[in-house]
N, C-alpha and C positions, 0 to 999 in steps of 0.2 A: 067873176072877174074874167077878163080876156087875157090869155098868155100865149106866147109863141113857143110851140114845142116842136123841136126838130124841123122848123121851117113852116109849120101849119098853125094857124090860129085855132084855139080851143077856149070854150067857156067853161069855168069851173067854179064851184061854190067854196071850195077849201081856201083857207088863208095861209096855209103852210105848204112846203114842198112835198112832205110825205102824204098829206091829204090829197093834194093835186095829183100825185102819181097814182094813188089808189083810185081816184075817180077816173083816170085815164087807162085803168086796167093793168097797172104794173105790179099788183100785189103779188109778193112771192117771187117776183123775177130777179135774177142776178143782173144788176145794171150798174153803170157809173153815171153820175149826174153832174151837170154844171149849171149854174145860174149866171147869166151875163158874162160868160167866159171864165168864171171861177169854179173850180172843182168843189163839190160838196160831198163829203163822206157820208155814208149811210147813217151813222150815229148822230149827224147834225141835221138831217132832213126834217124831222118833226119840229125842230126849234127854229127853222129858217122861215120867217115870214115872207110872203110874196105880195107884190103890188101889181096892178094891172099893167100890161105891156112888158112884163119881164120875159127874157129870152132863156128858154130852158133847153138843154141838150140831154137826151137820154141815149146812152150807148150800151149795147149788149157785147160781152166778150165774144171773140170769134176764135175758133180753133183752126188750125191749118198747119201746113208744113212746107 
């Protein structure tokens, strides 16, 4: 299926958010996620089904001062 991740289109085989993130190389990464503008906590990623055309945002925390 084709999904939009951080503004770029990707083809993934996974049907849920956790699987799509794994395919895209985010395994073990500390990230925040949103699907179509809605925050998705880590414990809900595996249960969140995706459809083609979904807009996913992946954000990594930044340190600074």
